[in-house]
Residue, then its C-alpha position, 0 to 999 in steps of 0.5 A: x704020212x702017219x700025224x706025229x708031234x714031229x711030223x705036225x712040228x715040222x709041216x710047212x705053212x703053203x704061201x696062201x690058203x689052206x693045205x689039209x695033211x691027212x692021217x693014213x692011221x685013222x681014215x678022215x683024220x687029218x690037220x689043217x694048215x693056214x697061210x698064217x701058219x695056224x694048225x687046226x685038227x679036222x675030222x672029215x666023213x661023208x654022210x649021204x653023199x656029202x662030205x662033213x668036216x668038223x674042227x676038232x680043235x687047234x694044235x697045241x690046245x689039242x695033242x695029236x694023241x687027244x685029237x686022235x681020240x675025238x675023231x675015234x668018236 
């Protein structure tokens, strides 16, 4: 799915742990939703065969478009 404000607002929280919702447009860009309801933007990239994940910021502090621009860098 393409991550948009409406879609991120409507994401359900998992019963436990965390779940990732990945963007179809920008590879590696996703939003992480935790059981407590926290939503954070992340970017993942494979470096030397190892997947590295960087948290860009929390949803609300960053908009979807701001996070997408950060992920593109």
